[in-house]
C-alpha positions, 0 to 999 in steps of 0.5 A, a space after each residue: 255601368 263602368 266597372 269600379 276599381 276593385 279592392 286589393 286582394 281577397 276579402 278577409 277570411 272571416 268577414 265581408 269587405 266593403 270597398 268605397 271607391 272615392 275615385 268613382 264618386 268623383 267620376 259620378 260628380 263630373 257626370 252630374 256636373 256635365 248634365 247640369 251646365 251652369 248649375 252648382 252641384 251640391 251634395 246630399 250626404 245625409 245618413 252618414 253619406 248614405 251609409 258610406 262615411 260622410 267625412 270621407 265622402 265630403 272631403 273628396 267631393 270638396 276636393 272636386 269643387 263641391 261647396 254646398 252639402 245637405 244633411 237631414 239632422 242638425 247632429 249630422 251637420 255638426 258632425 260634418 262640420 267637424 270633418 270639414 273644420 277649416 274648409 269653405 263649405 256651406 252645410 244646410 240642414 234639411 230638418 230646418 230650425 227646431 226650437 232652441 237650436 239657434 246657438 247650435 246652428 251658429 256654433 257649427 256654422 250651419 244653415 237651416 232649410 226653413 220648411 214651415 211658418 213657425 220655423 220662418 218666424 223663429 229664423 226671422 227673430 234670430 236674424 233680427 238679433 244677429 244670430 243667424 244669416 241668410 236661410 234656405 226656404 223650402 216650398 211644397 210644390 206637390 210632394 206634400 211632405 215638407 215646405 211652405 205652401 204657395 199661400 204661406 210663402 206669399 203671406 211671408 213676403 206680404 206681411 213682414 214681421 216688424 218691418 223685416 223680411 226673412 233673409 232667403 238666399 236659396 229657394 228650393 223644392 223637391 220633385 216627387 216623381 222625377 225618376 219617371 220622366 213621363 210623369 205629369 206630376 213633374 211639369 205640374 211641380 215645375 209650374 208651381 215652383 215658377 210661381 213661388 220663385 216670383 216671390 223671392 226673385 233675388 234668391 237662387 233656386 233649386 228644384 232638382 235632386 239626382 233624378 231631376 237633374 236629368 229631366 231637362 234644363 228647365 228643372 236645373 235652375 241655379 243648383 242641383 242637389 246630387 244624392 243617390 247618383 253620386 253613389 252610382 244609383 241611376 236617375 230612373 232607378 235602373 242602372 245607368 252606364 254613365 255612372 260608376 259603382 262606389 260601393 263594392 261588398 265582397 265576402 269569402 266563400 266559407 264552404 262548398 256543398 252539393 244538393 240533390 233534388 228535393 233538398 231544402 236549404 236553410 230555414 223553413 222551406 225558403 228554397 228547395 232544390 229542383 235538381 242536383 246543384 252545387 252551392 257556395 256558402 258565403 260569409 255575409 247576410 242581412 247582418 251585413 246589410 243584404 236585404 232578405 227580400 232579394 233572395 231568389 231574385 238577386 244575383 251575386 258575381 263570382 268566377 266571372 259570371 252572375 250567380 243566383 242568390 238562393 238564400 240570405 240568412 243573418 250571417 250567411 248567404 248561399 249562391 248557386 255556382 254550377 260547375 265553376 271552379 271556385 274554392 273556399 276563400 274565393 271572393 263573391 261580389 254581392 254589390 258592385 260593378 258586376 252586382 249592380 246597386 239598382 238591380 239589387 234594389 229592384 230584386 229586394 223591392 226597394 230603392 238604391 238608397 235603402 240598399 246603401 244605408 242598410 250596409 252595416 259596420 261589420 264588414 271591413 271598410 276600405 277607402 280608395 282615393 281618400 285623403 290622409 284622414 281617410 282610414 280603413 276600418 278593420 
């Protein structure tokens, strides 16, 4: 993976620093756009932009040409509209249209992604009253999580309410196994989506998220919904050299210690030295977003080399440093261009998405490549 720009200077002496490189974000968007010629690249920035700050993320992506943004919750959509008050931006809410929320959608100029027949009927009533414009409609093609079934979608078109049909301008579904290109579920979902699309021939279509974008042209349709790959996560849940690291978590060394064979480190019997070794105690732990399950398997990066991450406690971590000439105060990269997002996720037994959204607000945040509304938090 191409190294991302690094934050200026060392992290603060008392805590970690999270650098969010918006230039790397723009690079990743361009890679996704190149992989999907002719398709709109929408951005999925739910959960506060995967934990990295939805406002700053959205403003930079808007500057790069993004005009469609997906969030999960209605409240996330309202917050995002406040960050993009005067910009041409279509904000879609994946949770859909909950009862009694029509006025909020109208006030914030948001669009629901309709995923059930009750939501469809509620949307139709609002459209009839002039309180809602065209909606996105989600169909379930085999993920079994959200969306109308093929039969429900057909019923929606064959039995319009009071002579009206739901005004749908975007038809979407979600692939459940796109990270594995050889998985037979992918072509099966594609075949189902093709059937549903014949019911809404005038609507634009979107089947692919980040991973699906790289499956092939037949999956891309009119829009791809880029999410984790915007932030550097590989489409097959492993590092992809085309993508850059957006998030870099660094923390200073607080202490250097020597262990003898048989010495136990930290709580319980988590780690026992099998030989004499030198370790560094680093000012970051699971309170900063590191996932405890990664200890013993993940690697940090310091003094130009990977360093085994031995222990992760709430506020502190320990790395093995060998004979490296490290000093107290020196930075250790726990996530970034040299401690890759997908590698950390694999070590923790999870996915890149969880690694990012777990990053806490305790670390100092520094944004690179932002506009004048983007501020570092200290």
